[in-house]
ROLOMAR-193291 format. One record per residue (C-alpha): x, y, z; residue in three letters; residue number from 1. Coordinates in nm, 4 decimals, padded with zeros to 6 digits. Example, Ala and Ser with C-alpha at 12.3 -4.5 7.8 and 13.67 -1.06 7.14 Angstrom:
! residues 2
rec c1: 01.2300; c2: -00.4500; c3: 00.7800; kollo: ALA; lummi: 1 .
rec c1: 01.3670; c2: -00.1060; c3: 00.7140; kollo: SER; lummi: 2 .
END
This chain:
! residues 262
rec c1: 09.7750; c2: 09.3053; c3: -20.3562; kollo: MET; lummi: 1 .
rec c1: 09.8541; c2: 09.5758; c3: -20.6511; kollo: GLY; lummi: 2 .
rec c1: 10.1073; c2: 09.3353; c3: -20.8097; kollo: ARG; lummi: 3 .
rec c1: 09.8520; c2: 09.0153; c3: -20.8383; kollo: LEU; lummi: 4 .
rec c1: 09.5993; c2: 09.2851; c3: -20.9748; kollo: PHE; lummi: 5 .
rec c1: 09.8246; c2: 09.3850; c3: -21.2438; kollo: LEU; lummi: 6 .
rec c1: 09.8988; c2: 09.0097; c3: -21.3258; kollo: ILE; lummi: 7 .
rec c1: 09.5155; c2: 08.9327; c3: -21.3800; kollo: MET; lummi: 8 .
rec c1: 09.4823; c2: 09.2213; c3: -21.5652; kollo: ALA; lummi: 9 .
rec c1: 09.7282; c2: 09.1462; c3: -21.8178; kollo: ALA; lummi: 10 .
rec c1: 09.5665; c2: 08.7605; c3: -21.8145; kollo: ALA; lummi: 11 .
rec c1: 09.2261; c2: 08.8948; c3: -21.9032; kollo: LEU; lummi: 12 .
rec c1: 09.3720; c2: 09.1000; c3: -22.2022; kollo: LEU; lummi: 13 .
rec c1: 09.5548; c2: 08.8173; c3: -22.3523; kollo: LEU; lummi: 14 .
rec c1: 09.2815; c2: 08.6204; c3: -22.3397; kollo: SER; lummi: 15 .
rec c1: 09.0532; c2: 08.8909; c3: -22.4879; kollo: CYS; lummi: 16 .
rec c1: 09.3136; c2: 09.0382; c3: -22.7530; kollo: GLY; lummi: 17 .
rec c1: 09.4348; c2: 09.3911; c3: -22.7943; kollo: CYS; lummi: 18 .
rec c1: 09.1119; c2: 09.5185; c3: -22.8894; kollo: SER; lummi: 19 .
rec c1: 08.9192; c2: 09.4003; c3: -22.5886; kollo: GLY; lummi: 20 .
rec c1: 08.7295; c2: 09.1801; c3: -22.7601; kollo: GLU; lummi: 21 .
rec c1: 08.7171; c2: 08.7869; c3: -22.7885; kollo: LYS; lummi: 22 .
rec c1: 08.8784; c2: 08.6212; c3: -23.0880; kollo: THR; lummi: 23 .
rec c1: 08.6072; c2: 08.4171; c3: -23.2688; kollo: ALA; lummi: 24 .
rec c1: 08.7179; c2: 08.0732; c3: -23.3169; kollo: VAL; lummi: 25 .
rec c1: 08.6396; c2: 07.9471; c3: -23.6497; kollo: PRO; lummi: 26 .
rec c1: 08.4241; c2: 07.6559; c3: -23.6423; kollo: ARG; lummi: 27 .
rec c1: 08.5030; c2: 07.3119; c3: -23.8024; kollo: GLU; lummi: 28 .
rec c1: 08.3009; c2: 07.2390; c3: -24.1161; kollo: ARG; lummi: 29 .
rec c1: 08.1158; c2: 06.9189; c3: -24.1240; kollo: ARG; lummi: 30 .
rec c1: 07.9976; c2: 06.8945; c3: -24.4584; kollo: ILE; lummi: 31 .
rec c1: 07.7164; c2: 06.6440; c3: -24.5926; kollo: CYS; lummi: 32 .
rec c1: 07.7211; c2: 06.6531; c3: -24.9933; kollo: SER; lummi: 33 .
rec c1: 07.4028; c2: 06.5351; c3: -25.1576; kollo: LEU; lummi: 34 .
rec c1: 07.5857; c2: 06.5793; c3: -25.4992; kollo: SER; lummi: 35 .
rec c1: 07.8024; c2: 06.2584; c3: -25.5525; kollo: ALA; lummi: 36 .
rec c1: 08.0665; c2: 06.4763; c3: -25.7789; kollo: ALA; lummi: 37 .
rec c1: 08.1099; c2: 06.6969; c3: -25.4983; kollo: ALA; lummi: 38 .
rec c1: 08.1502; c2: 06.4099; c3: -25.2455; kollo: ALA; lummi: 39 .
rec c1: 08.4528; c2: 06.2540; c3: -25.4873; kollo: VAL; lummi: 40 .
rec c1: 08.6124; c2: 06.6365; c3: -25.5000; kollo: ILE; lummi: 41 .
rec c1: 08.5915; c2: 06.6694; c3: -25.1074; kollo: LEU; lummi: 42 .
rec c1: 08.7622; c2: 06.3440; c3: -25.0854; kollo: GLU; lummi: 43 .
rec c1: 09.0520; c2: 06.4310; c3: -25.3511; kollo: LYS; lummi: 44 .
rec c1: 09.1020; c2: 06.7839; c3: -25.1308; kollo: LEU; lummi: 45 .
rec c1: 09.1697; c2: 06.5643; c3: -24.8145; kollo: GLY; lummi: 46 .
rec c1: 08.8562; c2: 06.6573; c3: -24.6782; kollo: THR; lummi: 47 .
rec c1: 08.5981; c2: 06.3977; c3: -24.7185; kollo: PRO; lummi: 48 .
rec c1: 08.2187; c2: 06.4512; c3: -24.6657; kollo: PRO; lummi: 49 .
rec c1: 08.0830; c2: 06.3658; c3: -24.3144; kollo: ALA; lummi: 50 .
rec c1: 07.7784; c2: 06.2412; c3: -24.4908; kollo: ALA; lummi: 51 .
rec c1: 07.6102; c2: 06.2112; c3: -24.8428; kollo: VAL; lummi: 52 .
rec c1: 07.2726; c2: 06.0684; c3: -24.9575; kollo: ASP; lummi: 53 .
rec c1: 07.1912; c2: 05.7474; c3: -25.1135; kollo: GLN; lummi: 54 .
rec c1: 07.2901; c2: 05.8650; c3: -25.4531; kollo: TYR; lummi: 55 .
rec c1: 07.6154; c2: 05.9996; c3: -25.3431; kollo: GLY; lummi: 56 .
rec c1: 07.7200; c2: 05.6725; c3: -25.1719; kollo: ALA; lummi: 57 .
rec c1: 07.7952; c2: 05.5244; c3: -25.5248; kollo: VAL; lummi: 58 .
rec c1: 08.1156; c2: 05.7533; c3: -25.5066; kollo: ALA; lummi: 59 .
rec c1: 08.1925; c2: 05.7938; c3: -25.1511; kollo: ALA; lummi: 60 .
rec c1: 08.3903; c2: 05.5997; c3: -24.9221; kollo: SER; lummi: 61 .
rec c1: 08.1961; c2: 05.2972; c3: -24.8041; kollo: PRO; lummi: 62 .
rec c1: 08.2494; c2: 05.4129; c3: -24.4183; kollo: ARG; lummi: 63 .
rec c1: 08.0587; c2: 05.7224; c3: -24.5197; kollo: THR; lummi: 64 .
rec c1: 07.7097; c2: 05.7606; c3: -24.3357; kollo: PRO; lummi: 65 .
rec c1: 07.4280; c2: 05.7814; c3: -24.5734; kollo: VAL; lummi: 66 .
rec c1: 07.1360; c2: 06.0238; c3: -24.4479; kollo: ILE; lummi: 67 .
rec c1: 06.8881; c2: 05.9850; c3: -24.6813; kollo: GLY; lummi: 68 .
rec c1: 06.7683; c2: 05.9946; c3: -25.0562; kollo: LYS; lummi: 69 .
rec c1: 06.8028; c2: 06.3156; c3: -25.2617; kollo: GLY; lummi: 70 .
rec c1: 06.6038; c2: 06.5925; c3: -25.0856; kollo: SER; lummi: 71 .
rec c1: 06.4478; c2: 06.3329; c3: -24.8090; kollo: ALA; lummi: 72 .
rec c1: 06.6895; c2: 06.3768; c3: -24.5997; kollo: ILE; lummi: 73 .
rec c1: 06.6621; c2: 06.3832; c3: -24.1981; kollo: SER; lummi: 74 .
rec c1: 06.7514; c2: 06.7106; c3: -23.9754; kollo: PRO; lummi: 75 .
rec c1: 06.7543; c2: 06.4661; c3: -23.6513; kollo: GLU; lummi: 76 .
rec c1: 07.0441; c2: 06.2813; c3: -23.8347; kollo: ARG; lummi: 77 .
rec c1: 07.1893; c2: 06.5757; c3: -23.9375; kollo: LEU; lummi: 78 .
rec c1: 07.2401; c2: 06.7205; c3: -23.5994; kollo: LEU; lummi: 79 .
rec c1: 07.3384; c2: 06.3602; c3: -23.4720; kollo: GLU; lummi: 80 .
rec c1: 07.6454; c2: 06.4030; c3: -23.7188; kollo: LEU; lummi: 81 .
rec c1: 07.7246; c2: 06.7410; c3: -23.6134; kollo: LYS; lummi: 82 .
rec c1: 07.6592; c2: 06.8702; c3: -24.0120; kollo: ILE; lummi: 83 .
rec c1: 07.6916; c2: 07.2612; c3: -24.0201; kollo: ASN; lummi: 84 .
rec c1: 07.7511; c2: 07.2851; c3: -24.4398; kollo: THR; lummi: 85 .
rec c1: 07.5303; c2: 07.1074; c3: -24.6893; kollo: LEU; lummi: 86 .
rec c1: 07.6040; c2: 07.1017; c3: -25.0462; kollo: ILE; lummi: 87 .
rec c1: 07.3301; c2: 07.0657; c3: -25.2414; kollo: ILE; lummi: 88 .
rec c1: 07.1903; c2: 07.0924; c3: -25.6260; kollo: TRP; lummi: 89 .
rec c1: 07.0731; c2: 07.4113; c3: -25.7215; kollo: SER; lummi: 90 .
rec c1: 06.7129; c2: 07.2860; c3: -25.7602; kollo: TYR; lummi: 91 .
rec c1: 06.7030; c2: 07.1492; c3: -25.4140; kollo: GLN; lummi: 92 .
rec c1: 06.7445; c2: 07.4864; c3: -25.2395; kollo: LYS; lummi: 93 .
rec c1: 06.3917; c2: 07.5982; c3: -25.2205; kollo: ASN; lummi: 94 .
rec c1: 06.3247; c2: 07.2439; c3: -25.0734; kollo: THR; lummi: 95 .
rec c1: 06.5707; c2: 07.2232; c3: -24.8103; kollo: LEU; lummi: 96 .
rec c1: 06.5987; c2: 07.5951; c3: -24.7134; kollo: GLU; lummi: 97 .
rec c1: 06.4226; c2: 07.5117; c3: -24.3935; kollo: HIS; lummi: 98 .
rec c1: 06.7351; c2: 07.3481; c3: -24.2694; kollo: LEU; lummi: 99 .
rec c1: 06.8920; c2: 07.6809; c3: -24.2239; kollo: THR; lummi: 100 .
rec c1: 06.6938; c2: 07.7173; c3: -23.8895; kollo: ARG; lummi: 101 .
rec c1: 06.9270; c2: 07.4516; c3: -23.7588; kollo: TYR; lummi: 102 .
rec c1: 07.2106; c2: 07.6712; c3: -23.8092; kollo: GLY; lummi: 103 .
rec c1: 07.3146; c2: 07.4838; c3: -24.1507; kollo: MET; lummi: 104 .
rec c1: 07.4866; c2: 07.6682; c3: -24.4374; kollo: GLU; lummi: 105 .
rec c1: 07.3353; c2: 07.5708; c3: -24.7858; kollo: LEU; lummi: 106 .
rec c1: 07.6105; c2: 07.5544; c3: -25.0499; kollo: VAL; lummi: 107 .
rec c1: 07.4775; c2: 07.5012; c3: -25.4085; kollo: THR; lummi: 108 .
rec c1: 07.6621; c2: 07.3465; c3: -25.7241; kollo: VAL; lummi: 109 .
rec c1: 07.4615; c2: 07.3197; c3: -26.0854; kollo: GLU; lummi: 110 .
rec c1: 07.4649; c2: 06.9599; c3: -26.2962; kollo: PRO; lummi: 111 .
rec c1: 07.8610; c2: 06.9160; c3: -26.3577; kollo: PHE; lummi: 112 .
rec c1: 07.9358; c2: 06.9699; c3: -26.7515; kollo: ARG; lummi: 113 .
rec c1: 08.2353; c2: 07.0057; c3: -26.9364; kollo: ALA; lummi: 114 .
rec c1: 08.2143; c2: 07.3902; c3: -26.9326; kollo: ASP; lummi: 115 .
rec c1: 08.1467; c2: 07.4373; c3: -26.5741; kollo: ASN; lummi: 116 .
rec c1: 08.3759; c2: 07.1586; c3: -26.4206; kollo: TYR; lummi: 117 .
rec c1: 08.6998; c2: 07.3673; c3: -26.3327; kollo: SER; lummi: 118 .
rec c1: 08.4573; c2: 07.6560; c3: -26.1805; kollo: GLU; lummi: 119 .
rec c1: 08.2723; c2: 07.4322; c3: -25.9573; kollo: GLN; lummi: 120 .
rec c1: 08.5985; c2: 07.2256; c3: -25.8296; kollo: VAL; lummi: 121 .
rec c1: 08.7026; c2: 07.5931; c3: -25.7262; kollo: MET; lummi: 122 .
rec c1: 08.3911; c2: 07.6642; c3: -25.5447; kollo: LYS; lummi: 123 .
rec c1: 08.4562; c2: 07.3637; c3: -25.3433; kollo: ILE; lummi: 124 .
rec c1: 08.8280; c2: 07.4164; c3: -25.2925; kollo: GLY; lummi: 125 .
rec c1: 08.7350; c2: 07.7782; c3: -25.1718; kollo: ALA; lummi: 126 .
rec c1: 08.4735; c2: 07.6452; c3: -24.9569; kollo: LEU; lummi: 127 .
rec c1: 08.7222; c2: 07.3843; c3: -24.7742; kollo: THR; lummi: 128 .
rec c1: 09.0016; c2: 07.6649; c3: -24.7691; kollo: GLY; lummi: 129 .
rec c1: 09.1822; c2: 07.4352; c3: -24.9988; kollo: ASN; lummi: 130 .
rec c1: 09.1946; c2: 07.6545; c3: -25.3116; kollo: VAL; lummi: 131 .
rec c1: 09.5441; c2: 07.5013; c3: -25.4134; kollo: ALA; lummi: 132 .
rec c1: 09.4139; c2: 07.1612; c3: -25.3809; kollo: GLY; lummi: 133 .
rec c1: 09.1351; c2: 07.2690; c3: -25.6323; kollo: ALA; lummi: 134 .
rec c1: 09.3767; c2: 07.4389; c3: -25.8729; kollo: GLN; lummi: 135 .
rec c1: 09.5758; c2: 07.1160; c3: -25.8664; kollo: LYS; lummi: 136 .
rec c1: 09.2401; c2: 06.8794; c3: -25.9649; kollo: ILE; lummi: 137 .
rec c1: 09.1688; c2: 07.1172; c3: -26.2367; kollo: ILE; lummi: 138 .
rec c1: 09.4984; c2: 07.1191; c3: -26.3719; kollo: ALA; lummi: 139 .
rec c1: 09.5065; c2: 06.7318; c3: -26.3763; kollo: GLU; lummi: 140 .
rec c1: 09.1853; c2: 06.7276; c3: -26.5132; kollo: TYR; lummi: 141 .
rec c1: 09.2705; c2: 06.9282; c3: -26.8328; kollo: GLU; lummi: 142 .
rec c1: 09.5809; c2: 06.7732; c3: -26.8959; kollo: LYS; lummi: 143 .
rec c1: 09.4248; c2: 06.4210; c3: -26.9097; kollo: THR; lummi: 144 .
rec c1: 09.0864; c2: 06.4856; c3: -27.0918; kollo: MET; lummi: 145 .
rec c1: 09.3496; c2: 06.6985; c3: -27.3644; kollo: LYS; lummi: 146 .
rec c1: 09.5453; c2: 06.3706; c3: -27.3719; kollo: ALA; lummi: 147 .
rec c1: 09.2529; c2: 06.1545; c3: -27.4286; kollo: LEU; lummi: 148 .
rec c1: 09.0383; c2: 06.3719; c3: -27.6503; kollo: GLN; lummi: 149 .
rec c1: 08.9683; c2: 06.2111; c3: -28.0113; kollo: ASN; lummi: 150 .
rec c1: 09.0901; c2: 06.4354; c3: -28.2682; kollo: SER; lummi: 151 .
rec c1: 08.9774; c2: 06.2273; c3: -28.5657; kollo: SER; lummi: 152 .
rec c1: 08.7122; c2: 06.4489; c3: -28.6582; kollo: GLY; lummi: 153 .
rec c1: 08.4536; c2: 06.1970; c3: -28.7192; kollo: ARG; lummi: 154 .
rec c1: 08.2407; c2: 06.0756; c3: -28.4448; kollo: LYS; lummi: 155 .
rec c1: 08.0958; c2: 05.7387; c3: -28.3586; kollo: LYS; lummi: 156 .
rec c1: 07.7494; c2: 05.6840; c3: -28.3434; kollo: ARG; lummi: 157 .
rec c1: 07.6585; c2: 05.5786; c3: -27.9662; kollo: VAL; lummi: 158 .
rec c1: 07.3494; c2: 05.4438; c3: -27.8000; kollo: TYR; lummi: 159 .
rec c1: 07.3823; c2: 05.4509; c3: -27.4042; kollo: LEU; lummi: 160 .
rec c1: 07.1004; c2: 05.2824; c3: -27.2532; kollo: GLU; lummi: 161 .
rec c1: 07.0423; c2: 05.4171; c3: -26.8907; kollo: LEU; lummi: 162 .
rec c1: 06.9194; c2: 05.1796; c3: -26.6267; kollo: TYR; lummi: 163 .
rec c1: 06.6019; c2: 05.0618; c3: -26.8185; kollo: THR; lummi: 164 .
rec c1: 06.5181; c2: 04.9362; c3: -27.1891; kollo: ARG; lummi: 165 .
rec c1: 06.4950; c2: 05.2009; c3: -27.4657; kollo: ASN; lummi: 166 .
rec c1: 06.5938; c2: 05.5137; c3: -27.2246; kollo: ARG; lummi: 167 .
rec c1: 06.9259; c2: 05.6981; c3: -27.3624; kollo: GLY; lummi: 168 .
rec c1: 07.1553; c2: 05.9212; c3: -27.2504; kollo: ALA; lummi: 169 .
rec c1: 07.1826; c2: 06.2383; c3: -27.4993; kollo: GLY; lummi: 170 .
rec c1: 07.4299; c2: 06.4526; c3: -27.6252; kollo: ASN; lummi: 171 .
rec c1: 07.2902; c2: 06.7482; c3: -27.4022; kollo: ASP; lummi: 172 .
rec c1: 07.3873; c2: 06.6218; c3: -27.1002; kollo: SER; lummi: 173 .
rec c1: 07.6922; c2: 06.5429; c3: -26.8756; kollo: GLY; lummi: 174 .
rec c1: 07.7241; c2: 06.1687; c3: -27.0230; kollo: ILE; lummi: 175 .
rec c1: 07.6849; c2: 06.3133; c3: -27.3447; kollo: GLY; lummi: 176 .
rec c1: 08.0152; c2: 06.5757; c3: -27.2921; kollo: ASP; lummi: 177 .
rec c1: 08.2005; c2: 06.2303; c3: -27.1859; kollo: LEU; lummi: 178 .
rec c1: 08.0961; c2: 06.0590; c3: -27.5156; kollo: LEU; lummi: 179 .
rec c1: 08.1998; c2: 06.3353; c3: -27.7257; kollo: ARG; lummi: 180 .
rec c1: 08.5619; c2: 06.3795; c3: -27.5747; kollo: ALA; lummi: 181 .
rec c1: 08.5723; c2: 06.0237; c3: -27.6425; kollo: ALA; lummi: 182 .
rec c1: 08.5054; c2: 06.0406; c3: -27.9917; kollo: GLY; lummi: 183 .
rec c1: 08.1341; c2: 05.9192; c3: -27.9917; kollo: GLY; lummi: 184 .
rec c1: 07.8330; c2: 06.1017; c3: -28.0568; kollo: GLU; lummi: 185 .
rec c1: 07.5098; c2: 05.9954; c3: -27.8865; kollo: SER; lummi: 186 .
rec c1: 07.2121; c2: 05.9097; c3: -28.1471; kollo: ILE; lummi: 187 .
rec c1: 06.9626; c2: 06.0928; c3: -27.9162; kollo: LEU; lummi: 188 .
rec c1: 06.9776; c2: 06.4654; c3: -27.8378; kollo: GLU; lummi: 189 .
rec c1: 06.8370; c2: 06.4616; c3: -27.4989; kollo: LYS; lummi: 190 .
rec c1: 06.8153; c2: 06.1869; c3: -27.2437; kollo: SER; lummi: 191 .
rec c1: 06.4879; c2: 06.0443; c3: -27.2853; kollo: ALA; lummi: 192 .
rec c1: 06.2871; c2: 05.7008; c3: -27.3573; kollo: LEU; lummi: 193 .
rec c1: 06.3097; c2: 05.6154; c3: -27.7309; kollo: THR; lummi: 194 .
rec c1: 06.1503; c2: 05.3476; c3: -27.9535; kollo: GLY; lummi: 195 .
rec c1: 06.2961; c2: 05.0298; c3: -28.0620; kollo: THR; lummi: 196 .
rec c1: 06.2264; c2: 05.1298; c3: -28.4353; kollo: GLU; lummi: 197 .
rec c1: 06.4517; c2: 05.4920; c3: -28.3569; kollo: TYR; lummi: 198 .
rec c1: 06.7319; c2: 05.2917; c3: -28.2478; kollo: ILE; lummi: 199 .
rec c1: 06.7725; c2: 05.0665; c3: -28.5290; kollo: ILE; lummi: 200 .
rec c1: 06.6991; c2: 05.3581; c3: -28.7619; kollo: SER; lummi: 201 .
rec c1: 07.0059; c2: 05.5425; c3: -28.6212; kollo: ARG; lummi: 202 .
rec c1: 07.2120; c2: 05.2334; c3: -28.6295; kollo: ASN; lummi: 203 .
rec c1: 07.5004; c2: 05.2663; c3: -28.3518; kollo: PRO; lummi: 204 .
rec c1: 07.7973; c2: 05.1812; c3: -28.3890; kollo: GLU; lummi: 205 .
rec c1: 07.8465; c2: 05.1326; c3: -28.0143; kollo: VAL; lummi: 206 .
rec c1: 07.6071; c2: 05.0269; c3: -27.7556; kollo: ILE; lummi: 207 .
rec c1: 07.6815; c2: 05.0815; c3: -27.3951; kollo: PHE; lummi: 208 .
rec c1: 07.4333; c2: 04.9973; c3: -27.0818; kollo: PHE; lummi: 209 .
rec c1: 07.4569; c2: 05.0207; c3: -26.7051; kollo: VAL; lummi: 210 .
rec c1: 07.6396; c2: 04.7446; c3: -26.5302; kollo: GLU; lummi: 211 .
rec c1: 07.3890; c2: 04.5508; c3: -26.3640; kollo: GLY; lummi: 212 .
rec c1: 07.1088; c2: 04.6634; c3: -26.5626; kollo: PHE; lummi: 213 .
rec c1: 07.0701; c2: 04.4242; c3: -26.8342; kollo: GLY; lummi: 214 .
rec c1: 07.3428; c2: 04.2196; c3: -27.0410; kollo: SER; lummi: 215 .
rec c1: 07.4826; c2: 04.2479; c3: -27.3662; kollo: ALA; lummi: 216 .
rec c1: 07.3376; c2: 03.9332; c3: -27.4900; kollo: ASP; lummi: 217 .
rec c1: 06.9883; c2: 04.0405; c3: -27.4200; kollo: GLU; lummi: 218 .
rec c1: 07.0168; c2: 04.3621; c3: -27.5998; kollo: ILE; lummi: 219 .
rec c1: 07.2198; c2: 04.1776; c3: -27.9046; kollo: MET; lummi: 220 .
rec c1: 06.9526; c2: 03.9364; c3: -27.9179; kollo: SER; lummi: 221 .
rec c1: 06.6145; c2: 04.2152; c3: -27.9209; kollo: ARG; lummi: 222 .
rec c1: 06.3938; c2: 04.2226; c3: -28.2501; kollo: SER; lummi: 223 .
rec c1: 06.5871; c2: 04.3930; c3: -28.5077; kollo: GLY; lummi: 224 .
rec c1: 06.9147; c2: 04.4688; c3: -28.3632; kollo: PHE; lummi: 225 .
rec c1: 07.0739; c2: 04.2221; c3: -28.5868; kollo: SER; lummi: 226 .
rec c1: 07.0986; c2: 04.4657; c3: -28.8329; kollo: ALA; lummi: 227 .
rec c1: 07.2592; c2: 04.7220; c3: -28.5981; kollo: VAL; lummi: 228 .
rec c1: 07.6318; c2: 04.7821; c3: -28.7086; kollo: ASP; lummi: 229 .
rec c1: 07.7253; c2: 04.7777; c3: -28.3003; kollo: ALA; lummi: 230 .
rec c1: 07.5794; c2: 04.4241; c3: -28.2589; kollo: VAL; lummi: 231 .
rec c1: 07.7190; c2: 04.2783; c3: -28.6231; kollo: LYS; lummi: 232 .
rec c1: 08.0986; c2: 04.3759; c3: -28.4474; kollo: HIS; lummi: 233 .
rec c1: 07.9568; c2: 04.2970; c3: -28.0888; kollo: LYS; lummi: 234 .
rec c1: 08.0470; c2: 04.6220; c3: -27.9623; kollo: ALA; lummi: 235 .
rec c1: 07.7956; c2: 04.5983; c3: -27.6763; kollo: VAL; lummi: 236 .
rec c1: 07.9771; c2: 04.7055; c3: -27.3659; kollo: PHE; lummi: 237 .
rec c1: 07.8667; c2: 04.7331; c3: -26.9436; kollo: ALA; lummi: 238 .
rec c1: 07.9667; c2: 05.0355; c3: -26.8170; kollo: VAL; lummi: 239 .
rec c1: 08.0540; c2: 05.0564; c3: -26.4185; kollo: PRO; lummi: 240 .
rec c1: 07.7733; c2: 05.2561; c3: -26.2588; kollo: ARG; lummi: 241 .
rec c1: 08.0212; c2: 05.4886; c3: -26.0722; kollo: ARG; lummi: 242 .
rec c1: 08.1588; c2: 05.6494; c3: -26.4083; kollo: LEU; lummi: 243 .
rec c1: 07.7893; c2: 05.7557; c3: -26.5165; kollo: LEU; lummi: 244 .
rec c1: 07.7742; c2: 05.9722; c3: -26.1974; kollo: VAL; lummi: 245 .
rec c1: 07.8187; c2: 06.3045; c3: -26.3605; kollo: GLU; lummi: 246 .
rec c1: 08.1056; c2: 06.5052; c3: -26.2670; kollo: GLY; lummi: 247 .
rec c1: 08.2677; c2: 06.2289; c3: -26.0370; kollo: ALA; lummi: 248 .
rec c1: 08.5032; c2: 06.0710; c3: -26.2525; kollo: PHE; lummi: 249 .
rec c1: 08.5228; c2: 06.2417; c3: -26.5917; kollo: PRO; lummi: 250 .
rec c1: 08.8709; c2: 06.1436; c3: -26.6973; kollo: ALA; lummi: 251 .
rec c1: 08.8311; c2: 05.8041; c3: -26.5930; kollo: GLU; lummi: 252 .
rec c1: 08.4898; c2: 05.7859; c3: -26.7967; kollo: ALA; lummi: 253 .
rec c1: 08.6466; c2: 05.9296; c3: -27.0989; kollo: VAL; lummi: 254 .
rec c1: 08.9087; c2: 05.6834; c3: -27.1036; kollo: ALA; lummi: 255 .
rec c1: 08.6675; c2: 05.4123; c3: -27.0660; kollo: PHE; lummi: 256 .
rec c1: 08.4633; c2: 05.5185; c3: -27.3640; kollo: PHE; lummi: 257 .
rec c1: 08.7262; c2: 05.6067; c3: -27.6049; kollo: LYS; lummi: 258 .
rec c1: 08.9116; c2: 05.2508; c3: -27.5321; kollo: LYS; lummi: 259 .
rec c1: 08.5903; c2: 05.0764; c3: -27.6493; kollo: ARG; lummi: 260 .
rec c1: 08.4981; c2: 05.2971; c3: -27.9065; kollo: MET; lummi: 261 .
rec c1: 08.8652; c2: 05.2568; c3: -28.1396; kollo: ASN; lummi: 262 .
END
């Protein structure tokens, strides 16, 4: 009987650890990303998101569940998918703070720009426990961007139309960063609506528009555009929408812009 008691006691100690306390089992991260760029990085790290929002669906795998649009996401759907971590934009934090009551961790990211891309990749790498993978992504990004960057000095004047007539991407934006890296410069400082007369007066040498939102023929036939260099040289190009998701495919986007600006 005494021997049986000792065996049971030893088994109990082993199950609890030497300190007599139970060892906490780390929970598996089930990540929902409301940032399309973060979703792409998660895929590259080998830990694809368990869910995305409607905007992120542009960059995520077609099999990834979509749980809403922007900040309008369903707690019930998140719980159904066993989500316990949300990657959100910093400006969404106040709106989505209530989700912490369901035991969800909120991790914020900033809009992706050329000067913070590496830092944000490292943050996502640390979240997933794959810092080495994040360092590899950063090294490949920096190597590719360095090879692609235009060093001629003169930047081509560019008008990149965003989804609707006369709304352009500005220099002070993630897309502006990509255009500069490719050897261009937006005719707008900020992303905003502008006038047809202003576009003509700035005489862009290259015009880009979002694929599926307009056509080269329509843009070239606009009143007064026949005097614009981009139209004269038929340098009007559609851009795949996925390349305009800021922070998602930066090197691929720069390569695309550079090829069409040369």
